[in-house]
C-alpha positions as CSV (number, residue, x, y, z in Angstrom):
1,M,6.7,-10.6,6.0
2,N,2.7,-10.2,5.6
3,F,1.3,-7.6,3.8
4,G,1.6,-5.0,5.6
5,E,5.2,-4.9,5.9
6,N,6.0,-5.9,2.4
7,L,3.3,-2.6,1.4
8,K,5.7,-0.1,4.1
9,K,9.0,-1.9,2.1
10,F,7.7,-0.8,-1.0
11,R,6.3,2.8,-0.3
12,E,9.6,3.2,1.9
13,A,11.6,2.0,-1.8
14,N,9.1,4.6,-3.9
15,Q,10.0,7.9,-1.6
16,L,6.6,8.1,-0.5
17,T,5.1,8.9,2.6
18,Q,1.4,7.0,3.8
19,A,0.3,10.8,2.9
20,Q,1.2,10.8,-0.1
21,I,-0.3,7.3,-1.2
22,S,-3.0,8.0,0.6
23,K,-3.7,11.3,-1.4
24,L,-2.7,9.3,-4.8
25,L,-5.6,6.8,-4.1
26,G,-8.1,8.9,-2.9
27,M,-8.6,8.4,0.6
28,T,-7.4,9.9,4.8
29,R,-4.1,9.1,5.6
30,Q,-5.4,6.6,8.7
31,A,-7.1,4.5,6.3
32,Y,-4.4,3.2,3.9
33,A,-3.0,3.4,7.8
34,K,-4.3,0.6,8.1
35,Y,-3.2,-1.8,5.3
36,E,0.2,-1.1,6.7
37,Q,-1.0,-2.4,10.2
38,G,-2.4,-5.0,9.4
39,K,-5.6,-3.8,10.7
40,R,-7.3,-3.3,7.3
41,E,-6.6,-5.5,3.9
42,P,-7.6,-3.3,0.3
43,N,-9.9,-5.1,-2.3
44,F,-9.4,-5.8,-5.6
45,S,-9.4,-1.9,-7.2
46,T,-7.5,-0.2,-4.7
47,L,-4.7,-3.5,-4.6
48,K,-4.2,-2.5,-8.4
49,Q,-3.9,1.3,-7.9
50,I,-1.6,0.3,-5.1
51,V,0.7,-2.5,-7.4
52,N,0.6,0.2,-10.2
53,I,1.7,3.6,-7.9
54,L,4.3,1.1,-6.2
55,N,6.0,0.0,-9.9
56,C,5.9,-3.9,-8.1
57,S,3.8,-7.2,-8.4
58,Y,1.2,-8.7,-7.1
59,D,3.1,-11.3,-6.0
60,D,5.7,-9.2,-4.3
61,L,2.7,-7.9,-1.9
62,L,1.2,-11.0,-1.2
63,K,4.0,-13.2,-0.1
């Protein structure tokens, strides 16, 4: 699995929609969707927020 697939898996496991998580991250749903599609990668600050929201580790997302 790649980062985008892992991100989607953990988001769905936390029963969050793209709209909900993007609101928590302070970005548009379209911008967040690019992370899951593999078209864009978050900066470290955003990655830290994602890990906290999804209650997972960096390793879980990045492996």
